[in-house]
PyMOL Python script that loads the backbone (N, CA, C, O; Angstrom):
from pymol import cmd

cmd.read_pdbstr("""\
ATOM      1  N   UNK A   1       0.803  -1.240   0.128  1.00  0.00           N
ATOM      2  CA  UNK A   1      -0.418  -0.045   0.308  1.00  0.00           C
ATOM      3  C   UNK A   1       0.768   0.833   0.249  1.00  0.00           C
ATOM      4  O   UNK A   1       0.447   1.681  -0.584  1.00  0.00           O
ATOM      5  N   UNK A   2       2.089   1.134   0.712  1.00  0.00           N
ATOM      6  CA  UNK A   2       2.701   2.207   0.780  1.00  0.00           C
ATOM      7  C   UNK A   2       3.555   2.730  -0.533  1.00  0.00           C
ATOM      8  O   UNK A   2       3.993   3.867  -0.707  1.00  0.00           O
ATOM      9  N   UNK A   3       3.650   1.813  -1.236  1.00  0.00           N
ATOM     10  CA  UNK A   3       4.482   1.734  -2.677  1.00  0.00           C
ATOM     11  C   UNK A   3       3.835   2.153  -3.516  1.00  0.00           C
ATOM     12  O   UNK A   3       4.299   2.884  -4.391  1.00  0.00           O
ATOM     13  N   UNK A   4       2.448   1.748  -3.448  1.00  0.00           N
ATOM     14  CA  UNK A   4       0.918   2.409  -4.190  1.00  0.00           C
ATOM     15  C   UNK A   4       0.810   4.284  -4.049  1.00  0.00           C
ATOM     16  O   UNK A   4       0.628   5.080  -4.970  1.00  0.00           O
ATOM     17  N   UNK A   5       0.966   4.531  -2.810  1.00  0.00           N
ATOM     18  CA  UNK A   5       0.841   5.944  -2.520  1.00  0.00           C
ATOM     19  C   UNK A   5       2.097   6.396  -3.046  1.00  0.00           C
ATOM     20  O   UNK A   5       1.981   7.114  -4.039  1.00  0.00           O
ATOM     21  N   UNK A   6       3.404   6.145  -2.605  1.00  0.00           N
ATOM     22  CA  UNK A   6       4.621   6.623  -3.332  1.00  0.00           C
ATOM     23  C   UNK A   6       4.364   6.681  -4.662  1.00  0.00           C
ATOM     24  O   UNK A   6       4.853   7.657  -5.231  1.00  0.00           O
ATOM     25  N   UNK A   7       3.688   5.858  -5.378  1.00  0.00           N
ATOM     26  CA  UNK A   7       4.033   5.837  -6.653  1.00  0.00           C
ATOM     27  C   UNK A   7       2.708   7.168  -7.496  1.00  0.00           C
ATOM     28  O   UNK A   7       2.739   7.785  -8.561  1.00  0.00           O
ATOM     29  N   UNK A   8       1.794   7.121  -6.460  1.00  0.00           N
ATOM     30  CA  UNK A   8       0.603   7.883  -6.822  1.00  0.00           C
ATOM     31  C   UNK A   8       1.187   9.422  -6.515  1.00  0.00           C
ATOM     32  O   UNK A   8       0.724  10.375  -7.142  1.00  0.00           O
ATOM     33  N   UNK A   9       2.171   9.591  -5.572  1.00  0.00           N
ATOM     34  CA  UNK A   9       2.474  11.095  -5.051  1.00  0.00           C
ATOM     35  C   UNK A   9       3.640  11.405  -6.192  1.00  0.00           C
ATOM     36  O   UNK A   9       3.929  12.581  -6.411  1.00  0.00           O
ATOM     37  N   UNK A  10       4.193  10.524  -6.793  1.00  0.00           N
ATOM     38  CA  UNK A  10       5.256  10.860  -7.714  1.00  0.00           C
ATOM     39  C   UNK A  10       4.316  11.533  -9.094  1.00  0.00           C
ATOM     40  O   UNK A  10       4.362  12.613  -9.683  1.00  0.00           O
ATOM     41  N   UNK A  11       3.473  10.292  -9.245  1.00  0.00           N
ATOM     42  CA  UNK A  11       2.408  10.983 -10.806  1.00  0.00           C
ATOM     43  C   UNK A  11       1.854  12.182 -10.186  1.00  0.00           C
ATOM     44  O   UNK A  11       2.064  13.099 -10.979  1.00  0.00           O
ATOM     45  N   UNK A  12       1.260  12.609  -9.174  1.00  0.00           N
ATOM     46  CA  UNK A  12       0.974  13.813  -8.672  1.00  0.00           C
ATOM     47  C   UNK A  12       2.014  15.089  -8.839  1.00  0.00           C
ATOM     48  O   UNK A  12       1.711  16.184  -9.313  1.00  0.00           O
ATOM     49  N   UNK A  13       3.127  14.749  -8.411  1.00  0.00           N
ATOM     50  CA  UNK A  13       4.310  15.780  -8.542  1.00  0.00           C
ATOM     51  C   UNK A  13       4.426  16.038  -9.964  1.00  0.00           C
ATOM     52  O   UNK A  13       4.210  17.151 -10.443  1.00  0.00           O
ATOM     53  N   UNK A  14       4.764  15.029 -10.640  1.00  0.00           N
ATOM     54  CA  UNK A  14       5.067  15.055 -12.079  1.00  0.00           C
ATOM     55  C   UNK A  14       4.118  15.987 -12.804  1.00  0.00           C
ATOM     56  O   UNK A  14       4.469  17.025 -13.365  1.00  0.00           O
ATOM     57  N   UNK A  15       2.803  15.488 -12.735  1.00  0.00           N
ATOM     58  CA  UNK A  15       1.597  16.270 -13.186  1.00  0.00           C
ATOM     59  C   UNK A  15       1.747  17.856 -12.915  1.00  0.00           C
ATOM     60  O   UNK A  15       1.708  18.763 -13.746  1.00  0.00           O
ATOM     61  N   UNK A  16       1.938  17.936 -11.461  1.00  0.00           N
ATOM     62  CA  UNK A  16       1.777  19.418 -11.185  1.00  0.00           C
ATOM     63  C   UNK A  16       2.897  20.165 -11.710  1.00  0.00           C
ATOM     64  O   UNK A  16       2.624  21.315 -12.054  1.00  0.00           O
ATOM     65  N   UNK A  17       4.233  19.742 -11.872  1.00  0.00           N
ATOM     66  CA  UNK A  17       5.411  20.116 -12.526  1.00  0.00           C
ATOM     67  C   UNK A  17       5.077  20.469 -14.114  1.00  0.00           C
ATOM     68  O   UNK A  17       5.384  21.575 -14.561  1.00  0.00           O
ATOM     69  N   UNK A  18       4.397  19.415 -14.981  1.00  0.00           N
ATOM     70  CA  UNK A  18       3.769  19.889 -16.309  1.00  0.00           C
ATOM     71  C   UNK A  18       2.882  20.925 -16.199  1.00  0.00           C
ATOM     72  O   UNK A  18       3.045  21.796 -17.053  1.00  0.00           O
ATOM     73  N   UNK A  19       1.975  21.111 -15.399  1.00  0.00           N
ATOM     74  CA  UNK A  19       1.218  21.897 -15.298  1.00  0.00           C
ATOM     75  C   UNK A  19       1.426  23.325 -14.985  1.00  0.00           C
ATOM     76  O   UNK A  19       0.650  24.261 -15.177  1.00  0.00           O
ATOM     77  N   UNK A  20       2.768  23.328 -14.400  1.00  0.00           N
ATOM     78  CA  UNK A  20       3.352  24.658 -13.967  1.00  0.00           C
ATOM     79  C   UNK A  20       4.250  25.207 -15.146  1.00  0.00           C
ATOM     80  O   UNK A  20       4.614  26.340 -15.460  1.00  0.00           O
ATOM     81  N   UNK A  21       4.476  23.844 -15.713  1.00  0.00           N
ATOM     82  CA  UNK A  21       5.566  24.557 -16.892  1.00  0.00           C
ATOM     83  C   UNK A  21       4.567  24.774 -18.076  1.00  0.00           C
ATOM     84  O   UNK A  21       4.956  25.599 -18.902  1.00  0.00           O
ATOM     85  N   UNK A  22       3.469  24.247 -18.294  1.00  0.00           N
ATOM     86  CA  UNK A  22       2.671  24.657 -19.585  1.00  0.00           C
ATOM     87  C   UNK A  22       1.761  25.951 -19.381  1.00  0.00           C
ATOM     88  O   UNK A  22       1.295  26.590 -20.324  1.00  0.00           O
ATOM     89  N   UNK A  23       1.529  26.315 -17.805  1.00  0.00           N
ATOM     90  CA  UNK A  23       1.099  27.683 -17.624  1.00  0.00           C
ATOM     91  C   UNK A  23       2.142  28.496 -18.064  1.00  0.00           C
ATOM     92  O   UNK A  23       1.808  29.363 -18.871  1.00  0.00           O
ATOM     93  N   UNK A  24       3.217  28.451 -17.773  1.00  0.00           N
ATOM     94  CA  UNK A  24       4.416  29.273 -17.785  1.00  0.00           C
ATOM     95  C   UNK A  24       4.701  29.523 -19.155  1.00  0.00           C
ATOM     96  O   UNK A  24       5.064  30.632 -19.546  1.00  0.00           O
ATOM     97  N   UNK A  25       4.536  28.429 -19.985  1.00  0.00           N
ATOM     98  CA  UNK A  25       4.678  28.655 -21.859  1.00  0.00           C
ATOM     99  C   UNK A  25       3.102  29.263 -22.493  1.00  0.00           C
ATOM    100  O   UNK A  25       2.945  29.708 -23.630  1.00  0.00           O
ATOM    101  N   UNK A  26       2.318  29.175 -21.713  1.00  0.00           N
ATOM    102  CA  UNK A  26       0.758  29.737 -22.199  1.00  0.00           C
ATOM    103  C   UNK A  26       1.004  31.276 -21.857  1.00  0.00           C
ATOM    104  O   UNK A  26       0.869  32.237 -22.615  1.00  0.00           O
ATOM    105  N   UNK A  27       1.379  31.261 -20.589  1.00  0.00           N
ATOM    106  CA  UNK A  27       1.499  33.009 -20.286  1.00  0.00           C
ATOM    107  C   UNK A  27       2.629  33.778 -21.179  1.00  0.00           C
ATOM    108  O   UNK A  27       2.533  34.949 -21.546  1.00  0.00           O
ATOM    109  N   UNK A  28       3.645  32.957 -21.442  1.00  0.00           N
ATOM    110  CA  UNK A  28       4.560  33.935 -22.249  1.00  0.00           C
ATOM    111  C   UNK A  28       4.299  33.877 -23.564  1.00  0.00           C
ATOM    112  O   UNK A  28       4.914  34.656 -24.293  1.00  0.00           O
ATOM    113  N   UNK A  29       3.251  32.864 -24.194  1.00  0.00           N
ATOM    114  CA  UNK A  29       2.425  32.911 -25.643  1.00  0.00           C
ATOM    115  C   UNK A  29       1.367  34.016 -25.536  1.00  0.00           C
ATOM    116  O   UNK A  29       0.995  34.631 -26.535  1.00  0.00           O
ATOM    117  N   UNK A  30       0.979  34.213 -24.538  1.00  0.00           N
ATOM    118  CA  UNK A  30       0.098  35.492 -24.461  1.00  0.00           C
ATOM    119  C   UNK A  30       0.599  36.731 -24.551  1.00  0.00           C
ATOM    120  O   UNK A  30       0.153  37.584 -25.319  1.00  0.00           O
ATOM    121  N   UNK A  31       1.786  36.936 -23.580  1.00  0.00           N
ATOM    122  CA  UNK A  31       2.798  38.135 -23.774  1.00  0.00           C
ATOM    123  C   UNK A  31       3.201  38.176 -25.530  1.00  0.00           C
ATOM    124  O   UNK A  31       3.049  39.103 -26.326  1.00  0.00           O
ATOM    125  N   UNK A  32       3.580  37.240 -25.677  1.00  0.00           N
ATOM    126  CA  UNK A  32       3.977  37.510 -27.244  1.00  0.00           C
ATOM    127  C   UNK A  32       2.666  38.150 -27.949  1.00  0.00           C
ATOM    128  O   UNK A  32       2.627  39.322 -28.325  1.00  0.00           O
ATOM    129  N   UNK A  33       1.627  37.253 -28.075  1.00  0.00           N
ATOM    130  CA  UNK A  33       0.493  37.612 -28.590  1.00  0.00           C
ATOM    131  C   UNK A  33       0.444  39.129 -28.522  1.00  0.00           C
ATOM    132  O   UNK A  33       0.623  39.840 -29.511  1.00  0.00           O
ATOM    133  N   UNK A  34       0.180  39.606 -27.243  1.00  0.00           N
ATOM    134  CA  UNK A  34       0.186  41.015 -26.865  1.00  0.00           C
ATOM    135  C   UNK A  34       1.010  42.035 -27.773  1.00  0.00           C
ATOM    136  O   UNK A  34       0.649  42.855 -28.618  1.00  0.00           O
ATOM    137  N   UNK A  35       2.226  41.677 -27.285  1.00  0.00           N
ATOM    138  CA  UNK A  35       3.003  42.533 -28.300  1.00  0.00           C
ATOM    139  C   UNK A  35       3.042  42.511 -29.508  1.00  0.00           C
ATOM    140  O   UNK A  35       3.428  43.551 -30.042  1.00  0.00           O
ATOM    141  N   UNK A  36       2.661  41.329 -30.411  1.00  0.00           N
ATOM    142  CA  UNK A  36       2.370  41.218 -31.813  1.00  0.00           C
ATOM    143  C   UNK A  36       0.941  42.188 -31.885  1.00  0.00           C
ATOM    144  O   UNK A  36       1.005  43.262 -32.483  1.00  0.00           O
ATOM    145  N   UNK A  37       0.186  41.931 -31.510  1.00  0.00           N
ATOM    146  CA  UNK A  37      -1.159  42.776 -31.554  1.00  0.00           C
ATOM    147  C   UNK A  37      -0.935  44.102 -31.422  1.00  0.00           C
ATOM    148  O   UNK A  37      -1.108  44.937 -32.310  1.00  0.00           O
ATOM    149  N   UNK A  38      -0.517  44.325 -30.224  1.00  0.00           N
ATOM    150  CA  UNK A  38      -0.178  46.001 -30.521  1.00  0.00           C
ATOM    151  C   UNK A  38       0.534  46.594 -31.282  1.00  0.00           C
ATOM    152  O   UNK A  38       0.292  47.737 -31.670  1.00  0.00           O
ATOM    153  N   UNK A  39       1.872  45.684 -31.738  1.00  0.00           N
ATOM    154  CA  UNK A  39       2.563  46.287 -33.029  1.00  0.00           C
ATOM    155  C   UNK A  39       1.568  46.507 -34.230  1.00  0.00           C
ATOM    156  O   UNK A  39       1.442  47.578 -34.823  1.00  0.00           O
ATOM    157  N   UNK A  40       0.842  45.285 -34.522  1.00  0.00           N
ATOM    158  CA  UNK A  40      -0.187  45.502 -35.598  1.00  0.00           C
ATOM    159  C   UNK A  40      -1.066  47.190 -35.589  1.00  0.00           C
ATOM    160  O   UNK A  40      -1.241  47.999 -36.500  1.00  0.00           O
ATOM    161  N   UNK A  41      -1.427  47.208 -34.276  1.00  0.00           N
ATOM    162  CA  UNK A  41      -2.636  48.239 -33.724  1.00  0.00           C
ATOM    163  C   UNK A  41      -1.384  49.822 -34.371  1.00  0.00           C
ATOM    164  O   UNK A  41      -1.780  50.753 -35.072  1.00  0.00           O
ATOM    165  N   UNK A  42      -0.354  49.696 -34.000  1.00  0.00           N
ATOM    166  CA  UNK A  42       0.572  50.814 -34.148  1.00  0.00           C
ATOM    167  C   UNK A  42       0.631  51.127 -35.644  1.00  0.00           C
ATOM    168  O   UNK A  42       0.371  52.224 -36.138  1.00  0.00           O
ATOM    169  N   UNK A  43       0.958  50.163 -36.221  1.00  0.00           N
ATOM    170  CA  UNK A  43       1.007  49.943 -37.925  1.00  0.00           C
ATOM    171  C   UNK A  43      -0.269  50.691 -38.521  1.00  0.00           C
ATOM    172  O   UNK A  43      -0.302  51.770 -39.111  1.00  0.00           O
ATOM    173  N   UNK A  44      -1.236  49.884 -38.228  1.00  0.00           N
ATOM    174  CA  UNK A  44      -2.580  50.086 -38.867  1.00  0.00           C
ATOM    175  C   UNK A  44      -3.019  51.747 -38.368  1.00  0.00           C
ATOM    176  O   UNK A  44      -3.856  52.360 -39.029  1.00  0.00           O
ATOM    177  N   UNK A  45      -2.445  52.297 -37.299  1.00  0.00           N
ATOM    178  CA  UNK A  45      -2.798  53.672 -36.505  1.00  0.00           C
ATOM    179  C   UNK A  45      -1.695  54.659 -37.602  1.00  0.00           C
ATOM    180  O   UNK A  45      -1.818  55.849 -37.892  1.00  0.00           O
ATOM    181  N   UNK A  46      -0.934  53.963 -37.923  1.00  0.00           N
ATOM    182  CA  UNK A  46       0.326  54.823 -38.874  1.00  0.00           C
ATOM    183  C   UNK A  46      -0.345  54.830 -40.425  1.00  0.00           C
ATOM    184  O   UNK A  46      -0.324  55.814 -41.164  1.00  0.00           O
ATOM    185  N   UNK A  47      -0.815  53.804 -40.688  1.00  0.00           N
ATOM    186  CA  UNK A  47      -1.330  53.905 -41.786  1.00  0.00           C
ATOM    187  C   UNK A  47      -2.565  54.988 -42.392  1.00  0.00           C
ATOM    188  O   UNK A  47      -2.584  55.689 -43.403  1.00  0.00           O
ATOM    189  N   UNK A  48      -3.433  54.809 -41.442  1.00  0.00           N
ATOM    190  CA  UNK A  48      -4.516  55.486 -41.198  1.00  0.00           C
ATOM    191  C   UNK A  48      -4.311  57.158 -41.118  1.00  0.00           C
ATOM    192  O   UNK A  48      -4.992  57.923 -41.801  1.00  0.00           O
ATOM    193  N   UNK A  49      -3.334  57.578 -40.239  1.00  0.00           N
ATOM    194  CA  UNK A  49      -3.097  58.839 -40.068  1.00  0.00           C
ATOM    195  C   UNK A  49      -2.415  59.108 -41.586  1.00  0.00           C
ATOM    196  O   UNK A  49      -2.767  60.090 -42.241  1.00  0.00           O
ATOM    197  N   UNK A  50      -1.500  58.242 -42.046  1.00  0.00           N
ATOM    198  CA  UNK A  50      -0.743  58.730 -43.481  1.00  0.00           C
ATOM    199  C   UNK A  50      -1.843  58.938 -44.498  1.00  0.00           C
ATOM    200  O   UNK A  50      -1.794  59.909 -45.254  1.00  0.00           O
ATOM    201  N   UNK A  51      -2.960  57.952 -44.550  1.00  0.00           N
ATOM    202  CA  UNK A  51      -3.857  58.201 -45.543  1.00  0.00           C
ATOM    203  C   UNK A  51      -4.741  59.641 -45.090  1.00  0.00           C
ATOM    204  O   UNK A  51      -4.990  60.570 -45.858  1.00  0.00           O
ATOM    205  N   UNK A  52      -5.078  59.566 -43.850  1.00  0.00           N
ATOM    206  CA  UNK A  52      -5.904  60.699 -43.541  1.00  0.00           C
ATOM    207  C   UNK A  52      -4.929  61.906 -44.056  1.00  0.00           C
ATOM    208  O   UNK A  52      -5.373  62.405 -45.090  1.00  0.00           O
ATOM    209  N   UNK A  53      -3.984  62.370 -43.699  1.00  0.00           N
ATOM    210  CA  UNK A  53      -2.887  63.396 -44.006  1.00  0.00           C
ATOM    211  C   UNK A  53      -2.708  63.589 -45.585  1.00  0.00           C
ATOM    212  O   UNK A  53      -2.123  64.606 -45.959  1.00  0.00           O
ATOM    213  N   UNK A  54      -3.059  62.902 -46.296  1.00  0.00           N
ATOM    214  CA  UNK A  54      -2.686  63.166 -47.530  1.00  0.00           C
ATOM    215  C   UNK A  54      -3.861  62.988 -48.435  1.00  0.00           C
ATOM    216  O   UNK A  54      -3.646  62.959 -49.647  1.00  0.00           O
ATOM    217  N   UNK A  55      -5.466  62.826 -47.836  1.00  0.00           N
ATOM    218  CA  UNK A  55      -6.298  62.737 -48.200  1.00  0.00           C
ATOM    219  C   UNK A  55      -6.997  64.023 -48.894  1.00  0.00           C
ATOM    220  O   UNK A  55      -7.767  63.958 -49.852  1.00  0.00           O
ATOM    221  N   UNK A  56      -6.516  65.401 -48.121  1.00  0.00           N
ATOM    222  CA  UNK A  56      -7.208  66.446 -48.428  1.00  0.00           C
ATOM    223  C   UNK A  56      -8.336  66.674 -47.690  1.00  0.00           C
ATOM    224  O   UNK A  56      -8.687  67.854 -47.709  1.00  0.00           O
ATOM    225  N   UNK A  57      -9.044  65.910 -47.023  1.00  0.00           N
ATOM    226  CA  UNK A  57     -10.326  65.904 -46.324  1.00  0.00           C
ATOM    227  C   UNK A  57     -10.263  66.457 -44.970  1.00  0.00           C
ATOM    228  O   UNK A  57      -9.263  66.235 -44.286  1.00  0.00           O
ATOM    229  N   UNK A  58     -11.114  67.069 -44.573  1.00  0.00           N
ATOM    230  CA  UNK A  58     -10.956  67.682 -43.228  1.00  0.00           C
ATOM    231  C   UNK A  58     -11.478  66.518 -42.347  1.00  0.00           C
ATOM    232  O   UNK A  58     -12.191  65.591 -42.730  1.00  0.00           O
ATOM    233  N   UNK A  59     -10.882  66.782 -40.803  1.00  0.00           N
ATOM    234  CA  UNK A  59     -11.115  65.783 -39.835  1.00  0.00           C
ATOM    235  C   UNK A  59     -12.675  65.453 -39.687  1.00  0.00           C
ATOM    236  O   UNK A  59     -13.002  64.288 -39.460  1.00  0.00           O
ATOM    237  N   UNK A  60     -13.642  66.455 -39.812  1.00  0.00           N
ATOM    238  CA  UNK A  60     -14.881  66.522 -39.547  1.00  0.00           C
ATOM    239  C   UNK A  60     -15.873  65.480 -40.849  1.00  0.00           C
ATOM    240  O   UNK A  60     -16.956  64.922 -40.671  1.00  0.00           O
ATOM    241  N   UNK A  61     -15.001  65.513 -42.136  1.00  0.00           N
ATOM    242  CA  UNK A  61     -15.297  65.075 -43.021  1.00  0.00           C
ATOM    243  C   UNK A  61     -14.857  63.626 -43.161  1.00  0.00           C
ATOM    244  O   UNK A  61     -15.615  62.952 -43.859  1.00  0.00           O
ATOM    245  N   UNK A  62     -13.713  62.944 -42.610  1.00  0.00           N
ATOM    246  CA  UNK A  62     -13.538  61.597 -42.347  1.00  0.00           C
ATOM    247  C   UNK A  62     -14.248  61.062 -41.386  1.00  0.00           C
ATOM    248  O   UNK A  62     -14.656  59.903 -41.463  1.00  0.00           O
ATOM    249  N   UNK A  63     -14.478  61.837 -40.371  1.00  0.00           N
ATOM    250  CA  UNK A  63     -15.269  61.307 -39.097  1.00  0.00           C
ATOM    251  C   UNK A  63     -16.641  61.223 -39.509  1.00  0.00           C
ATOM    252  O   UNK A  63     -17.186  60.181 -39.143  1.00  0.00           O
ATOM    253  N   UNK A  64     -17.240  61.887 -40.057  1.00  0.00           N
ATOM    254  CA  UNK A  64     -18.690  61.659 -40.840  1.00  0.00           C
ATOM    255  C   UNK A  64     -18.654  60.265 -41.596  1.00  0.00           C
ATOM    256  O   UNK A  64     -19.367  59.322 -41.254  1.00  0.00           O
ATOM    257  N   UNK A  65     -17.716  60.217 -42.705  1.00  0.00           N
ATOM    258  CA  UNK A  65     -17.658  59.101 -43.611  1.00  0.00           C
ATOM    259  C   UNK A  65     -17.462  57.818 -42.670  1.00  0.00           C
ATOM    260  O   UNK A  65     -17.866  56.687 -42.939  1.00  0.00           O
ATOM    261  N   UNK A  66     -16.805  58.181 -41.580  1.00  0.00           N
ATOM    262  CA  UNK A  66     -16.662  56.531 -40.645  1.00  0.00           C
ATOM    263  C   UNK A  66     -17.773  56.336 -39.787  1.00  0.00           C
ATOM    264  O   UNK A  66     -18.067  55.325 -39.149  1.00  0.00           O
ATOM    265  N   UNK A  67     -18.314  57.357 -39.845  1.00  0.00           N
ATOM    266  CA  UNK A  67     -20.036  57.197 -38.548  1.00  0.00           C
ATOM    267  C   UNK A  67     -21.129  57.297 -39.682  1.00  0.00           C
ATOM    268  O   UNK A  67     -22.270  57.562 -39.306  1.00  0.00           O
ATOM    269  N   UNK A  68     -20.914  57.122 -40.962  1.00  0.00           N
ATOM    270  CA  UNK A  68     -21.931  56.559 -41.967  1.00  0.00           C
ATOM    271  C   UNK A  68     -22.904  57.852 -42.309  1.00  0.00           C
ATOM    272  O   UNK A  68     -23.900  57.812 -43.030  1.00  0.00           O
ATOM    273  N   UNK A  69     -22.359  59.046 -41.594  1.00  0.00           N
ATOM    274  CA  UNK A  69     -23.264  60.473 -41.707  1.00  0.00           C
ATOM    275  C   UNK A  69     -22.813  60.711 -43.527  1.00  0.00           C
ATOM    276  O   UNK A  69     -21.715  60.849 -44.067  1.00  0.00           O
ATOM    277  N   UNK A  70     -24.415  60.671 -44.161  1.00  0.00           N
ATOM    278  CA  UNK A  70     -24.296  61.201 -45.297  1.00  0.00           C
ATOM    279  C   UNK A  70     -23.635  62.314 -45.466  1.00  0.00           C
ATOM    280  O   UNK A  70     -23.365  62.998 -44.479  1.00  0.00           O
ATOM    281  N   UNK A  71     -23.246  62.707 -46.753  1.00  0.00           N
ATOM    282  CA  UNK A  71     -22.277  63.641 -47.267  1.00  0.00           C
ATOM    283  C   UNK A  71     -23.263  64.462 -48.002  1.00  0.00           C
ATOM    284  O   UNK A  71     -24.258  63.897 -48.457  1.00  0.00           O
ATOM    285  N   UNK A  72     -23.060  66.016 -48.207  1.00  0.00           N
ATOM    286  CA  UNK A  72     -23.946  66.813 -48.896  1.00  0.00           C
ATOM    287  C   UNK A  72     -24.225  66.574 -50.141  1.00  0.00           C
ATOM    288  O   UNK A  72     -25.238  66.945 -50.734  1.00  0.00           O
ATOM    289  N   UNK A  73     -22.970  65.690 -50.750  1.00  0.00           N
ATOM    290  CA  UNK A  73     -22.951  65.374 -52.212  1.00  0.00           C
ATOM    291  C   UNK A  73     -24.045  64.346 -52.363  1.00  0.00           C
ATOM    292  O   UNK A  73     -24.378  64.102 -53.523  1.00  0.00           O
ATOM    293  N   UNK A  74     -24.736  63.622 -51.273  1.00  0.00           N
ATOM    294  CA  UNK A  74     -25.821  62.583 -51.808  1.00  0.00           C
ATOM    295  C   UNK A  74     -27.107  62.987 -51.906  1.00  0.00           C
ATOM    296  O   UNK A  74     -27.969  62.209 -52.315  1.00  0.00           O
TER     297      UNK A  74
END
""", "prot")
cmd.dss("prot")
cmd.show_as("cartoon", "prot")
cmd.util.cbc("prot")
cmd.orient("prot")
């Protein structure tokens, strides 16, 4: 009976160590994902700003367009 308990304790210890390792890998992957998503948002923001500044449209015109407000031309 003591051997069975020792074997079970060893399996529990091993499973616990694997769970801790998996959690650490998961958290690291989430951090990397967050960094990449932030970088993508920064690039999209730069692209949007560049398009706005070269469009010749006013801020209000762009905001109206994005909000679906019909322009005077329609």
